[in-house]
N, C-alpha and C positions, 0 to 999 in steps of 0.2 A: 495560384497555390491556395488550396481550400482553407487550411488553417490560418494562413496569413490574413485572409480577408474576413475572418469571423472572430471567434471568441478569443483566440490567443493574442490578438492585438489590444484587447481591452486591458485596463489597469486591474490587476488581480492582486490584492494585498490581504493577507491574513494577519491577525493579531494574536500572539501567544504571550500572555503575561506581560504585555507592554512591548514585546519584541515584534517588530513588523517583518513580515515575510512576503517578499515580492515574488510573484509567480508569473510575471509577464513574459519570462523566457523559460523554456523547459529546464527542469532540474532532475537530479538523480538521487534516488533514495537507496541506500545500501542495506541489504538484509544481513542482520547479525543474529545468528541462531544460537540460543543457549539451550537447545533441546538435544537429547541423545538420539532422537528418531526422526529428525527432519528428512524429507525425501531426497535431498541432495547431500550426500554424505560429506563431501568436501567443505560444506558450509558449517558443519557442526563444531561448536566450541565448548570446552568443558571448564576452563578456568578464567578468573578475572584477568589475569595477565594476557591470556590469549585474546580476550574481548577487547582489551585496551590496545593491543598491538594491531588487531584487525581494524579497529576504528582509525588508528593512525594511518594505516595503509589506505583505507577508504577515503579519508580526508585528503591525503596526498594525491590520490587518483582523481579527486574532484567531486566527491559526494557532498551534497548539501545537507542531506538528512541521513541519520542512522536509525533504522527501524529495528528495535530490539524485541525479540520474542522468546518466550520460554514455554509456550504451549504449542506443540506441533499441530498444525491444521491440515496436514496431508490427509487424503482419504484413508479412513480406518485408523487414524492416529490414536495413541494411547491417551486416555483421559487422566488428568492429574488434578489435585485439589488446588484451590486458589492460594492456599498457604504455601504449597510447594512452588507454585508459580511465582509468588512474591519472593520466596527465599532464593530462587534461581536468579531473579532479576535485580534485586536491590544492590548487591555488592558491585555488580558491573555498572549499573547506572551511576552510583556514587563515584566510582573510580573514573568513569568516562567524563562525567560532569566536572570533576576536579582537574583532570588532565587536559580536557578540551572544552573550556568554558563557553566557546562561541558556537560549538556544533549544535544543531537542532536534533534533539532526540525524540523519536516517535516510539510509542509503546504498542506493540501488537498484542492486544488483549480484548476479550469480549466481556470481561468482568469489571463491574463498577468499583469494587474494593481494590482490585489491582490497579485500576486507572488512578484512583485517588492517591493510593500510597506512592505510586511511581512518579506522579506529577509533583507531589510534595518533595520527593527525593531529587528532583532536578530535571525531569523530562518535560517536554514542551507540547506534545501532540499525542492524541489517542487514535489508534488505528484499529477499528473494530470490525472484524470479519462478519459479524452478525447484525450490525446496524441496530443494536439494542434488543434484538429478538431473543437472545439467550440470557439477558439480565434486565429485568424491567426497571432497574435503578440506574441504568447506564445514562440515559438521556438527561435525567435530573442531575446526575453527578457531573457530566460534562458542562451543563449549564452553570453549575456552582463553581467549577474549576476555571471557567472562562479560558479555555484553550481550544485550538482548532481540532476538529473531529473528522477523521476519515471514516466513512461508512461504506462497507462493501455489500454487494448483493450475494446472498447465499440462501438456499433452502435447507432446512434441517440442521444437522450438526456435522462436524468433520467426520464423525463415526459413520454416518449414514447418508451423507449428501450425494454420493455417487450411485446410490441404489436406484437405478433407472429414472433419472431426472426427466421430467416432461413439461412442455410448454405448448400453448396454442401458437404464440408468437413471442419468442424469447425477448426480443429487444423492447417491444412495447410493454411487456410484463415487468421487465427490469426498470424501465422508465417510470411506470406507474408506481412501482415499489418505492423508488427514490422520491417521487413527488409527494407521496403520503408521509414518508419519513421526514423530509425537509419541512413540510407544513407543521408537523408535530414539534420538531426542534425549534422552529421559529417562534412558536407559541411560548416556548420556554426561554426565549431570548438568545438562542444559539444561532449565529449567523456565519461563523467561520467554518464552513462545511466543505469537504472534499469528497467526491464520489469515486468509487472504484467498482466497475461493472462485474468484477469477480470472475475473471477468466479462470476456468478450471474448477470452479466451486459450484457443485450441483448443476453441472452442464456437461453435455457430451461434446464431441469434437465438432459436430455440425452447429450446435448452439454457440460454441466459442467463436467459430468463424463468421457466423451470422452477426453476432454482436460486434465483432471487429469491422465487418463490412458496413454495418449501419451505425457506427459509433458516433457520427456527427449529430445524431438525434439527441444525444445527451446534452448538447449545448443549449437546448431549450431550457434546461434547469438553471443555467447561468451560474454554474459552480465549477471550480477547477476539477480536472479529471486525472486520476491516478490509474496507471495500468501496470499489471504484473504478469508478464509472460515467462519470466526467467526460467529456462530449462524445463518447462512444464510438458505434460504429456500431449498437449495439443501440438507440440513440435515433434516430440520423440516418436509418437505413434504414427503421425503422418509420414515422417521421413524414415521410419523404422531404424532408429538409432538409439544409443544409450544416452542417459542424462548427461554424462561427461562430454558427449559430442554435440550438445545442443546450443553452444554459444552462438554459432553463426545464425541458426534459426531464430534465436532470441533477438539478435540484432536486426534481422529482417522485420520481425513483427514490431519491434520498438520503432523502427523507421516508419512503418505504415501508420502506427498509432500517432506519431508526431505529426505526420501529414494530415491526420484527421483531427488534430487539435489537442492531443494529450499534453498535460502540464508536468506530470511527474512520472518518471520511469523507475519502478521498484525492481531492483536487480541484485543478483549475486556478483556479477562481474562489472565492477564500477568503471574501470578505465574505458572499456569498449562502449558502454552506454553514454559516458561523458563525451567521447569522440562522436558518437551518433548525434547527440544533442548539439554539439558545437558545429558540425557540418550542416545540420538543419538550420541552426541560427544564421550561419553564413549565407545559406540559400535565400533567407528572408531579409538580409542586412540592408538591401538597397532601399528599403522604405525609410 
């Protein structure tokens, strides 16, 4: 078993404000959308009560992380101000922190001000789709906050990222991108870094599947890997199905990613992803 013999067996521990996060076994991150235009309509939430109830359901289903986002990053998404983003996020973060003090809250934002405000409000991790490229204060802010930082690969912005993306070799370009970003972060004293190859972001279907096929190469960076396939077009377009029908395809790709050493599955459907991770863990239990 490839993952079993490589990075996944190493001790992988992150530190968030003194709270240690062990990633030696795969974990599930639940997507909690506070956006009116997220690509998956059934994931959209509009009130604090809905966000709290969804979080309770995610936790009961086995989610370890709750990833809260208020800025839709789907292709062609509507741009909103950082103040509107903060206004959408804060009430739910405060309520979820109060109701579920042990849950690990990740904030899906590329803005340093949003990162700072939400971490102070009770969040634990920053999940940046732009890896600092859309806000030149992000790296310094993460260094100051001393929290884990998830950085994703993307070219351009959510508004233009799918306008004919091109690469000479997508996997090596993404690898080099992360290597440069990690070097910069380490100079600032940031060591708790998770990488996300950015499936579906500034990549066509061929790019996505090449990245997945060659995903083991990212273990050279010696960082935990997060993957997000949940109900994306790399599933629906290949199978010619609707987003609502893409759960089975999501589970298949999650399984492949676990076999290649993924540490975190970011999903809409928590129960199924947790089952996927549990069966994978059982497969490797004999060590």
